N, C-alpha and C positions, 0 to 999 in steps of 0.2 A: 750857755751850756753848749759843749761840743756837739757836733752832729751825731757822733757815735761815741757816747761815754764809755762803753765797754771796750772799744778799741783803744781809746785814749788811756784808760786805766791799765790795760794790758801793756802798753808801751811804758808807762810809768813803772809797773812791776818789773819789766825787763831791765830798766835802768837801775832800779833798786837792787836787783839780783847781781848785776854787773858791779855795782859799788860794793856790795857785800863781798864779792869775790876779790876785788881789789884790796879791800881792807884786810881780809883774811890772808892774802898773800904777803902782807907786811908783817904779820905776827912772827913768823920764823926768824926774821932778821933781828928781832929784839929779844927773843927767848934766851939766847946765849949770853946776853948782857945782864947787868945788874939793874935792869930797868923794869921791875915788876909792875910799877904803876902804868907804864906805857903799854905793856902786854895786856894788863887788865882792861885798860881803856879801849884798846883795839878789839879785844874779844867781846866786850860789852857792846861796842858799836856794831860789830859784825852780827851779833845776836839781834840787836834792835833793827838792823836793816833786813835781816831774814824775816822777822816778825812783820815789819812794815810791808815787805813784798807779799807775804802770805795774806795779809789783810786787804791789800790793794787787789790782789787776784780774786779774793772773795767778793769784793765790791764789783769787780768787772763781771764776774759770773752773775751776780745779782742784777746788775744793770742789763745784762744780756737777756736774763729771764723776764725782766719787768718791762723791757722795751726802752730802758734808759730814762725813765721818768725823771 
């Protein structure tokens, strides 16, 4: 286990948020095309990354409150 799980989880959440933003930035380039499947996949991936970041942030908060057991 890392020395500071809360800090480690916060870094992971930061990365997930950055990936979410990068995926979201790709969506407009496909919206004008006839590639609805690609847009749908990107939007779903963006949503999943947002959810993952939120859950990891919650875990970081819990780790900080419990001393990272």
